[in-house]
C-alpha positions as CSV (number, residue, x, y, z in Angstrom):
1,M,-13.9,21.5,13.3
2,S,-12.3,24.9,13.7
3,Q,-13.3,28.3,15.0
4,I,-12.3,31.2,12.8
5,E,-11.4,34.4,14.6
6,P,-10.8,37.6,12.7
7,S,-7.7,39.6,13.4
8,N,-6.3,42.8,12.0
9,S,-3.9,41.2,9.6
10,S,-5.1,37.7,9.0
11,L,-7.6,35.0,9.8
12,E,-6.2,32.7,12.4
13,L,-7.5,29.2,12.9
14,R,-7.9,27.8,16.4
15,P,-8.6,24.1,16.6
16,T,-11.3,22.8,18.9
17,T,-11.7,19.3,20.3
18,N,-14.8,17.3,19.4
19,P,-15.2,14.7,22.0
20,G,-17.6,12.8,19.9
21,S,-15.2,12.2,17.1
22,A,-12.2,9.9,17.0
23,I,-11.0,11.7,13.9
24,S,-9.8,14.7,15.9
25,T,-7.3,12.8,17.9
26,Q,-6.4,9.7,15.9
27,S,-5.1,8.9,12.5
28,Q,-5.8,5.7,10.5
29,L,-2.6,4.1,11.9
30,S,-2.9,5.4,15.4
31,Y,-4.5,2.1,16.4
32,L,-1.7,0.1,14.9
33,L,1.1,2.5,15.6
34,N,-0.2,4.7,18.4
35,P,2.0,7.6,19.4
36,D,0.8,7.1,23.0
37,A,2.3,3.6,22.9
38,G,5.7,5.2,23.0
39,L,7.0,4.1,19.7
40,R,10.1,6.1,18.6
41,P,10.7,7.3,15.1
42,Y,13.3,4.6,14.4
43,Q,10.8,1.9,15.5
44,V,8.2,3.2,13.1
45,T,10.8,3.2,10.4
46,L,11.7,-0.4,11.2
47,I,8.0,-1.3,11.0
48,T,7.8,0.4,7.7
49,I,10.7,-1.6,6.2
50,G,9.3,-4.7,7.8
51,G,5.9,-4.0,6.2
52,A,7.6,-3.7,2.8
53,I,8.7,-7.3,3.3
54,N,5.3,-8.6,2.4
55,T,3.8,-11.2,0.1
56,G,4.6,-8.9,-2.8
57,L,8.3,-9.6,-2.1
58,M,8.0,-13.1,-0.5
59,I,5.5,-14.8,-2.9
60,A,4.6,-12.6,-5.8
61,F,8.3,-11.9,-6.7
62,G,8.9,-15.5,-7.6
63,N,5.8,-15.7,-9.8
64,A,6.7,-12.4,-11.5
65,L,10.3,-13.6,-12.1
66,S,9.0,-16.7,-13.8
67,R,6.7,-14.6,-16.0
68,S,8.9,-11.6,-16.8
69,G,12.6,-12.3,-16.2
70,P,15.2,-10.6,-13.9
71,A,15.7,-7.4,-16.0
72,S,12.0,-6.9,-16.3
73,I,11.6,-7.1,-12.5
74,L,14.4,-4.6,-11.9
75,I,12.9,-2.1,-14.4
76,S,9.4,-2.5,-12.9
77,Y,10.6,-2.0,-9.3
78,T,12.4,1.1,-10.3
79,F,9.5,2.5,-12.3
80,V,6.9,1.9,-9.6
81,G,9.3,3.1,-7.0
82,F,9.7,6.4,-8.7
83,I,5.9,6.8,-8.7
84,V,5.7,6.0,-5.0
85,F,8.5,8.5,-4.3
86,L,6.4,11.3,-6.0
87,V,3.3,10.2,-4.2
88,L,5.0,10.2,-0.8
89,S,6.5,13.6,-1.5
90,A,3.1,15.0,-2.3
91,L,1.7,13.4,0.8
92,G,4.5,14.9,2.9
93,E,3.8,18.4,1.7
94,V,0.1,18.3,2.4
95,A,0.4,16.6,5.7
96,S,3.1,19.0,6.9
97,F,0.7,21.9,6.5
98,S,-2.1,20.2,8.5
99,R,-2.4,20.6,12.2
100,G,-2.6,17.5,14.3
101,P,-3.3,13.9,13.3
102,T,-5.3,13.5,10.2
103,T,-6.4,10.9,7.6
104,L,-6.2,10.8,3.8
105,H,-9.9,10.8,3.3
106,I,-10.3,13.8,5.5
107,Q,-7.6,15.6,3.4
108,A,-9.5,14.6,0.3
109,K,-12.8,16.0,1.8
110,R,-11.0,19.2,2.7
111,F,-9.3,20.0,-0.6
112,C,-11.4,18.1,-3.2
113,G,-14.9,17.7,-1.8
114,P,-16.8,15.2,0.3
115,S,-17.4,12.8,-2.6
116,L,-13.7,12.1,-3.0
117,G,-13.2,11.7,0.7
118,F,-16.1,9.2,0.8
119,T,-14.7,7.3,-2.1
120,L,-11.1,7.2,-0.9
121,G,-12.2,5.9,2.5
122,W,-14.2,3.1,1.0
123,I,-11.6,2.2,-1.6
124,Y,-9.1,1.9,1.3
125,W,-11.4,-0.4,3.1
126,L,-12.1,-2.6,0.0
127,K,-8.3,-2.7,-0.7
128,Y,-7.5,-4.1,2.7
129,M,-10.4,-6.6,2.4
130,M,-8.8,-7.9,-0.7
131,V,-5.4,-8.0,1.0
132,I,-6.8,-10.2,3.8
133,I,-8.2,-12.7,1.2
134,N,-5.0,-12.5,-0.7
135,Q,-2.9,-13.3,2.4
136,M,-5.2,-16.3,3.2
137,T,-4.6,-17.6,-0.4
138,A,-0.9,-17.0,0.0
139,G,-0.9,-19.1,3.1
140,V,-2.4,-22.0,1.1
141,V,0.3,-21.6,-1.6
142,V,3.1,-21.6,1.0
143,I,1.7,-24.7,2.7
144,S,1.7,-26.5,-0.7
145,Y,5.5,-26.5,-0.6
146,W,5.3,-29.2,2.0
147,T,2.3,-31.3,0.9
148,T,-0.4,-31.7,-1.7
149,I,-3.4,-29.9,-0.3
150,R,-6.8,-31.6,-0.5
151,I,-10.1,-29.7,-0.2
152,V,-10.6,-30.8,3.4
153,D,-7.1,-29.5,4.2
154,K,-7.9,-26.1,2.7
155,I,-11.1,-25.8,4.8
156,A,-9.1,-26.5,7.9
157,Y,-6.2,-24.1,7.0
158,I,-8.4,-21.2,6.0
159,T,-10.7,-21.6,9.1
160,V,-7.7,-21.6,11.5
161,F,-6.1,-18.7,9.6
162,L,-9.2,-16.6,9.9
163,A,-9.7,-17.4,13.5
164,V,-6.1,-16.5,14.4
165,I,-6.2,-13.1,12.7
166,V,-9.6,-12.2,14.3
167,A,-8.3,-13.3,17.7
168,M,-5.1,-11.3,17.3
169,N,-7.1,-8.1,16.5
170,Y,-9.6,-8.7,19.4
171,W,-7.2,-9.6,22.2
172,S,-3.9,-8.0,21.4
173,G,-4.8,-4.6,20.0
174,R,-2.9,-2.6,22.6
175,F,0.2,-4.7,22.2
176,L,0.1,-4.8,18.4
177,G,2.6,-1.9,17.9
178,R,5.3,-3.6,20.1
179,Y,4.6,-6.9,18.4
180,E,5.1,-5.4,15.0
181,V,8.5,-3.9,16.1
182,V,9.7,-7.4,17.2
183,L,8.4,-9.1,14.1
184,S,9.7,-6.4,11.7
185,S,13.1,-6.8,13.3
186,F,12.9,-10.5,12.7
187,K,11.9,-10.0,9.1
188,V,14.7,-7.6,8.4
189,L,17.3,-9.9,10.0
190,I,16.1,-12.8,8.0
191,V,16.1,-10.9,4.7
192,L,19.6,-9.4,5.4
193,A,20.9,-13.0,6.0
194,L,19.3,-14.1,2.7
195,M,20.8,-11.1,0.9
196,I,24.2,-12.0,2.2
197,L,23.7,-15.6,1.0
198,S,22.5,-14.4,-2.4
199,L,25.5,-12.2,-2.6
200,V,27.8,-15.1,-1.8
201,I,26.1,-17.2,-4.5
202,A,26.3,-14.4,-7.1
203,F,30.0,-14.1,-6.5
204,G,30.8,-17.8,-7.0
205,G,30.2,-19.2,-3.5
206,G,27.5,-21.6,-4.7
207,P,28.0,-25.3,-5.4
208,D,28.8,-24.7,-9.1
209,H,31.1,-21.8,-8.3
210,K,29.7,-19.7,-11.2
211,K,29.4,-16.0,-10.6
212,G,28.0,-12.9,-12.1
213,F,24.9,-12.3,-14.2
214,R,25.0,-15.8,-15.7
215,Y,21.2,-16.3,-15.5
216,W,20.7,-13.0,-17.4
217,R,22.5,-14.7,-20.3
218,N,21.0,-18.2,-19.9
219,P,18.0,-18.5,-19.8
220,G,17.9,-14.7,-20.4
221,A,17.1,-11.3,-18.9
222,F,13.5,-11.2,-20.2
223,A,11.1,-14.1,-20.2
224,N,9.3,-15.2,-23.3
225,E,12.3,-14.3,-25.4
226,E,11.0,-16.1,-28.5
227,D,9.3,-12.7,-29.0
228,R,12.4,-10.6,-29.3
229,T,10.6,-7.5,-30.7
230,A,10.5,-4.3,-28.7
231,L,6.8,-5.0,-28.0
232,G,7.7,-8.4,-26.6
233,V,10.2,-7.0,-24.2
234,F,7.8,-4.3,-23.1
235,R,5.1,-7.0,-22.5
236,A,7.6,-8.9,-20.3
237,I,8.1,-5.8,-18.2
238,F,4.3,-5.1,-18.1
239,R,3.6,-8.6,-16.7
240,S,5.6,-7.7,-13.5
241,F,3.7,-4.5,-12.6
242,P,0.9,-6.1,-10.5
243,S,3.4,-8.0,-8.3
244,T,5.7,-4.9,-8.1
245,T,2.8,-2.6,-7.0
246,L,1.9,-5.2,-4.3
247,S,5.4,-4.8,-2.9
248,Y,4.8,-1.1,-2.2
249,L,1.4,-1.7,-0.7
250,G,0.4,0.7,2.1
251,T,3.6,2.8,2.0
252,E,1.5,6.0,2.1
253,L,-0.3,5.0,5.3
254,I,2.9,4.1,7.0
255,G,4.1,7.6,6.0
256,M,1.2,9.1,7.9
257,A,2.4,7.1,11.0
258,V,5.9,8.5,10.6
259,L,4.3,12.0,10.6
260,H,3.1,11.6,14.1
261,T,6.3,10.4,15.7
262,H,8.2,13.6,15.2
263,D,7.7,16.9,17.0
264,S,8.5,18.9,13.9
265,R,6.2,18.5,10.9
266,K,9.1,19.4,8.6
267,A,11.3,16.7,10.1
268,A,8.4,14.3,9.9
269,A,7.8,14.9,6.3
270,R,11.5,14.5,5.6
271,A,11.4,11.2,7.5
272,I,8.7,10.0,5.1
273,Q,11.1,10.4,2.2
274,Q,14.1,9.0,4.1
275,T,12.0,5.9,5.0
276,F,11.0,5.4,1.4
277,Y,14.6,5.7,0.3
278,R,15.5,2.8,2.6
279,I,12.5,0.7,1.2
280,L,13.5,1.4,-2.4
281,A,17.1,0.5,-1.8
282,F,16.1,-2.6,0.1
283,N,13.8,-3.7,-2.7
284,L,16.2,-3.0,-5.6
285,V,19.1,-4.8,-3.9
286,I,17.0,-7.9,-3.1
287,V,15.5,-8.0,-6.6
288,T,19.0,-7.7,-8.2
289,L,20.6,-10.4,-6.0
290,L,17.7,-12.9,-6.4
291,G,17.8,-12.3,-10.2
292,M,21.5,-13.3,-10.1
293,A,20.9,-16.3,-7.9
294,I,17.8,-17.9,-9.5
295,P,17.0,-18.6,-13.2
296,Y,13.5,-17.4,-14.2
297,D,12.7,-20.8,-15.8
298,E,12.8,-22.7,-12.5
299,D,9.5,-24.5,-12.5
300,I,8.8,-24.3,-8.8
301,L,8.7,-20.4,-9.0
302,A,5.5,-20.2,-11.1
303,L,2.2,-20.2,-9.3
304,P,-0.2,-22.8,-10.7
305,M,-2.9,-21.4,-12.9
306,Y,-4.6,-24.4,-14.4
307,T,-3.4,-27.4,-12.4
308,S,-2.2,-27.9,-8.8
309,K,1.5,-28.2,-8.2
310,R,4.2,-27.6,-5.7
311,T,5.4,-24.0,-5.5
312,A,7.9,-22.0,-3.3
313,S,9.0,-18.5,-2.5
314,A,12.0,-17.2,-4.5
315,F,13.9,-17.0,-1.2
316,V,13.2,-20.7,-0.5
317,V,14.3,-21.6,-4.1
318,A,17.6,-19.6,-3.6
319,V,18.4,-21.5,-0.4
320,Q,17.5,-24.8,-2.1
321,M,19.9,-24.0,-5.0
322,A,22.6,-23.3,-2.5
323,H,22.1,-26.9,-1.2
324,V,21.6,-25.6,2.4
325,T,19.7,-28.5,4.1
326,V,16.9,-27.9,6.6
327,L,16.9,-24.2,6.1
328,P,14.3,-24.1,3.3
329,N,11.7,-25.7,5.6
330,I,12.5,-23.2,8.4
331,L,12.4,-20.3,6.0
332,N,9.0,-21.4,4.6
333,A,7.6,-21.6,8.1
334,C,8.9,-18.0,8.8
335,I,7.2,-16.8,5.6
336,L,3.9,-18.4,6.8
337,I,4.2,-16.4,10.0
338,F,4.9,-13.3,8.1
339,I,1.7,-13.9,6.0
340,V,-0.4,-14.3,9.1
341,S,1.0,-11.0,10.5
342,S,0.3,-9.1,7.3
343,A,-3.3,-10.4,7.3
344,S,-3.7,-9.4,10.9
345,R,-2.4,-5.9,10.1
346,A,-4.7,-5.6,7.1
347,L,-7.7,-6.6,9.2
348,C,-6.7,-4.0,11.8
349,M,-6.4,-1.3,9.2
350,A,-9.8,-2.2,7.6
351,T,-11.5,-2.2,11.1
352,R,-10.2,1.3,12.0
353,I,-10.9,2.7,8.5
354,I,-14.5,1.7,8.5
355,R,-15.0,2.9,12.1
356,E,-13.6,6.3,11.1
357,L,-15.9,6.4,8.2
358,S,-18.8,6.0,10.6
359,F,-17.6,9.0,12.5
360,E,-17.6,10.9,9.2
361,K,-21.2,9.8,8.6
362,S,-20.0,7.8,5.6
363,A,-20.8,4.4,7.2
364,P,-23.5,3.2,9.6
365,R,-23.4,4.8,13.1
366,F,-23.3,1.5,15.0
367,L,-19.8,0.7,13.6
368,R,-18.3,3.3,16.0
369,R,-19.4,1.4,19.1
370,T,-16.9,-0.5,21.3
371,D,-17.2,-3.1,24.0
372,K,-16.0,-2.8,27.6
373,R,-12.4,-3.4,26.5
374,G,-12.6,-0.6,23.9
375,V,-12.5,-3.0,21.0
376,P,-14.7,-1.8,18.0
377,V,-16.4,-5.2,17.8
378,Y,-19.0,-4.2,15.2
379,A,-16.4,-2.7,12.9
380,L,-14.2,-5.8,13.4
381,G,-17.1,-8.1,12.7
382,I,-18.1,-6.3,9.5
383,S,-14.5,-6.2,8.3
384,S,-14.0,-9.9,9.1
385,T,-17.1,-11.1,7.1
386,P,-15.7,-10.5,3.6
387,A,-12.7,-12.6,4.6
388,L,-15.0,-15.6,4.3
389,L,-14.4,-15.2,0.5
390,G,-11.1,-16.9,1.3
391,F,-13.0,-20.2,1.0
392,L,-13.1,-19.5,-2.8
393,N,-9.8,-21.5,-2.6
394,L,-12.1,-24.6,-2.5
395,L,-13.5,-23.8,-5.9
396,T,-10.4,-22.9,-7.9
397,I,-6.7,-23.2,-8.1
398,S,-5.1,-21.1,-5.4
399,G,-2.5,-19.7,-7.7
400,R,-5.1,-18.4,-10.1
401,L,-7.2,-16.9,-7.2
402,W,-4.0,-15.3,-5.9
403,S,-3.3,-13.7,-9.2
404,Y,-6.8,-12.3,-9.5
405,L,-6.6,-10.8,-6.0
406,V,-3.2,-9.2,-6.8
407,N,-4.9,-7.6,-9.8
408,L,-7.6,-6.1,-7.6
409,V,-5.2,-4.9,-4.9
410,T,-3.0,-3.3,-7.6
411,M,-5.8,-1.3,-9.1
412,F,-7.0,-0.1,-5.7
413,S,-3.5,0.9,-4.8
414,I,-3.1,2.9,-8.1
415,L,-6.5,4.6,-7.5
416,T,-5.3,5.5,-4.0
417,W,-2.1,7.0,-5.3
418,V,-4.1,9.0,-7.9
419,S,-6.3,10.4,-5.2
420,I,-3.3,11.5,-3.1
421,L,-1.8,13.2,-6.1
422,V,-5.0,15.0,-6.9
423,I,-5.2,16.1,-3.2
424,H,-1.8,17.6,-3.6
425,I,-2.6,19.4,-6.8
426,S,-5.8,20.8,-5.3
427,F,-3.8,21.9,-2.2
428,V,-1.2,23.7,-4.2
429,R,-3.9,25.5,-6.3
430,A,-5.7,26.6,-3.2
431,R,-2.5,27.8,-1.6
432,R,-1.6,29.8,-4.7
433,C,-5.2,31.2,-4.9
434,H,-4.8,32.6,-1.4
435,K,-1.3,33.8,-2.0
436,I,0.4,31.6,0.6
437,A,4.1,31.5,-0.4
438,S,5.7,28.1,-0.9
439,E,8.4,29.1,1.5
440,E,5.8,29.1,4.3
441,V,5.0,25.5,3.8
442,P,7.1,23.4,6.3
443,F,8.0,20.7,3.7
444,K,7.9,21.0,-0.1
445,A,7.7,18.2,-2.6
446,P,11.0,18.2,-4.5
447,F,9.3,18.4,-7.9
448,G,6.4,20.4,-6.7
449,I,3.0,20.3,-8.5
450,L,4.8,19.2,-11.7
451,G,5.9,16.0,-10.0
452,S,2.3,15.2,-9.1
453,W,1.2,15.7,-12.7
454,I,4.1,13.4,-13.9
455,A,3.1,10.8,-11.4
456,L,-0.6,11.0,-12.5
457,V,0.4,10.4,-16.1
458,L,2.6,7.4,-15.0
459,C,-0.3,6.0,-12.9
460,F,-2.7,6.3,-15.8
461,S,-0.1,4.5,-18.0
462,I,-0.1,1.3,-15.8
463,P,-3.6,0.2,-16.7
464,I,-2.8,0.8,-20.4
465,M,0.3,-1.3,-20.1
466,R,-1.7,-4.0,-18.4
467,A,-4.2,-4.0,-21.3
468,V,-1.3,-4.4,-23.8
469,E,0.2,-7.2,-21.8
470,L,-3.1,-9.1,-21.6
471,S,-3.4,-9.0,-25.4
472,D,-0.2,-11.1,-25.8
473,R,-1.4,-14.2,-27.5
474,N,2.0,-15.8,-27.4
475,F,2.1,-15.8,-23.6
476,Y,-1.6,-16.5,-23.0
477,S,-1.9,-19.6,-25.1
478,H,-5.3,-20.5,-23.6
479,G,-6.8,-17.2,-25.0
480,L,-7.9,-14.1,-23.2
481,D,-8.0,-14.6,-19.5
482,V,-11.4,-13.0,-18.7
483,G,-10.9,-13.2,-15.0
484,A,-7.6,-11.5,-15.2
485,F,-9.1,-8.7,-17.4
486,V,-12.0,-8.1,-15.1
487,T,-10.0,-8.1,-11.9
488,S,-7.4,-5.8,-13.5
489,F,-9.9,-3.1,-14.3
490,L,-12.9,-3.6,-11.9
491,G,-11.6,-1.0,-9.5
492,I,-12.0,1.9,-12.1
493,P,-15.8,1.7,-12.6
494,L,-16.2,0.9,-8.9
495,Y,-14.3,4.1,-8.0
496,F,-16.5,6.3,-10.2
497,A,-19.6,4.5,-9.0
498,L,-18.7,5.5,-5.4
499,V,-18.1,9.1,-6.5
500,L,-21.4,9.4,-8.4
501,G,-23.3,7.4,-5.9
502,Y,-22.3,9.8,-3.1
503,K,-23.2,12.8,-5.2
504,V,-26.7,11.4,-6.1
505,T,-27.5,10.2,-2.6
506,S,-26.2,13.3,-0.7
507,R,-27.5,15.8,-3.2
508,R,-24.4,17.9,-2.5
509,R,-22.3,19.8,-5.0
510,G,-18.6,19.1,-5.2
511,A,-15.9,21.4,-4.0
512,H,-13.6,23.3,-6.4
513,A,-10.3,23.8,-4.6
514,H,-9.1,26.3,-7.1
515,A,-12.0,28.6,-6.7
516,K,-12.3,30.8,-3.7
517,T,-14.2,28.3,-1.7
518,E,-11.5,28.0,1.0
519,T,-10.4,30.6,3.5
520,L,-6.7,30.4,4.3
521,P,-4.9,32.6,6.7
522,T,-2.8,35.2,4.9
523,R,0.0,34.5,7.3
524,V,1.3,31.0,8.1
525,R,3.3,30.6,11.3
526,S,6.9,29.7,10.8
527,L,8.1,26.2,11.8
528,Q,10.0,27.7,14.7
529,D,6.9,29.3,16.1
530,T,5.0,26.1,15.7
531,E,7.5,24.1,17.6
532,T,7.7,26.8,20.3
533,D,4.0,27.2,21.2
534,G,2.8,23.8,20.1
535,A,-0.2,25.3,18.4
536,G,0.6,23.7,15.1
537,G,0.3,25.3,11.7
538,S,-2.7,26.8,10.0
539,E,-5.4,24.8,8.3
540,I,-7.5,25.2,5.3
541,T,-11.2,25.2,6.4
542,T,-14.0,24.9,3.9
543,L,-16.6,27.7,4.4
544,W,-18.9,26.9,1.5
545,R,-18.9,24.9,-1.6
546,G,-20.5,26.3,-4.7
547,R,-19.1,24.5,-7.8
548,I,-20.7,21.6,-9.6
549,I,-17.5,19.9,-10.9
550,P,-14.7,19.3,-8.4
551,V,-11.1,20.0,-9.5
552,W,-10.1,16.4,-9.3
553,L,-12.5,15.4,-12.1
554,I,-11.0,18.0,-14.5
C-alpha cells in the first residue's frame, strides 16, 4: 500500500509497511535466493546459469535432436532465445521503475487489473507443479540407462524422489541459497568439461579422428529428410520448440532475484540482460558442439513413446562415443542429482507462490500459516500433493508422459511471457498517458514497446507452429497423437478460464492502464537521488478502476 501526499509540483508516493503481508518485503525468489542470506550478485548469476542447465538441456535436448536434427535445434534455440531477450528487457524496464521487492503477479495487478494478477499467479503455480512431475519422470528415464525398470521399481523410485524433495524443502530452507551456489558451480564445471570434450571430438580428437560438421552431412542437418520440402524443414524445426522452451524455463523469475542483489535499480536491470547473454551463449555453444559430436539418428537418444527401451542424455552419449570408460555412469549419476535439485527448487517456488497468493486473497487464508520453524507447512503440503501424479509413470511409458509434461510446461511458459509483455505494454502506455519521459525511467528496454509487440507476435506464432508440426503424417505414422495435441494447447483455455472465472466471482471490473485510472507523479526522482536517500523510485498506484475491458485483452 502507499500513502499519497499532495505537493505543490507533483504527487509524491511514500511507501508504508504492512506487517500482515509478506508481499511488501519479499519477492517470489526471496525464499530461494534471499538477499538477507548474503548472496552476492555474481553468486545469483551463477545460480541463474546453473538453473539453465536443467532437464531441458540435459534430457530434452537429446530427444529433440533425434526428432529434429542439429540445425533445427540451433535455429530453435536462437529463435526462442531472442523472445526471452525481449521478455527480460521488458521485465527489466518495469521492475526498475518499481520501489522495493515485488512480484510479477503484483505488477500484473497494478498495470493490467486484478484478474490478470490472479491468473498469472495461478499459472505460475500450475507450471511449477508440472515441472515437479516432469522432473520425477525424468528421474525414471535417467535410471533406465542402467537397468530395465519394472513397475515395483518405479513405485520405489518415485516414492523416494518425492520424499527427498519434500524433506529438502522442510528442513533445509534457510540453507537452500548456499546449497544452490555450490550445486550450480558443480553444474557449470561439469558442463564446461563436457564442452571441452565435445570441442576436442569435433576437431578430430575422437577415436575415428574425423572432424568438422560431418554429422550435418550424414545423417543430415534436419531430421526426417525424406520430406525435403520447405514445409518438411520447418516442421523439423517446429518439433524442437517444446524442448527448447523448457531450457529457458524460469529465466524471468531469476531475473527478479538479480534485481534485488544490486543497490542501483538501473544496474540491476542491466544485470538481468547480462545474465541472459551468458545463458544464451552457453546454450548456443553447447547445442552447436553436441550437434557436431553426436549423430541425430543415434537410437539411444530418442525417448520411448510406445515401448520401453534404454535411453540416455546427449551428454552421456557424447562421452560414450568418445570411448571414455566409467565416466558415462558417473555423469548419469550427476544428472540424476541435478534432476532432484531442480525438482526441489520447483517445489520451493510453488510453495512460496501459493503462499503469496493467499496474502493477496487469491488463495485460502490458511496457506499463509507457518509452523514454529517458520516453514509454510500448509502451502508446502498443498504444493506437494499434485506431485503424486508422478505415479502416472506406472500407467504409461515414461518417455511419453515426459513428452506430454514438456508440452504443458511449454505452454505455461509462453503464457507467462505473454503476460510479462502485456504488463510492459500497459506500463509504457500508462507512463505516456501521465507524460513521464522515457529518460526518467532507470532502465529502458532496447527495443521499447515495439520489441514487446514483436515478442508477442512471436509468442503467438509458437502454438501455430506446433499445430503445423502435429499435422505431419510422415512423422506421426501412428496418426494424430491426441495426448500431444491436448497437452500442447490445454494451457490456453485454462488461462482464459482463470481470467473469466475471477471476473465472474469477484464481480469487479478490469483495469485499463491506458485510461486515466492511474495516478503517477509528474516528476520521477533521478537514479542518483534514489541511491542517495534510499527512498526508491516512484510507483504507479491504482486509485480507481472504471473500464470493463482491460488493455491486455485488446
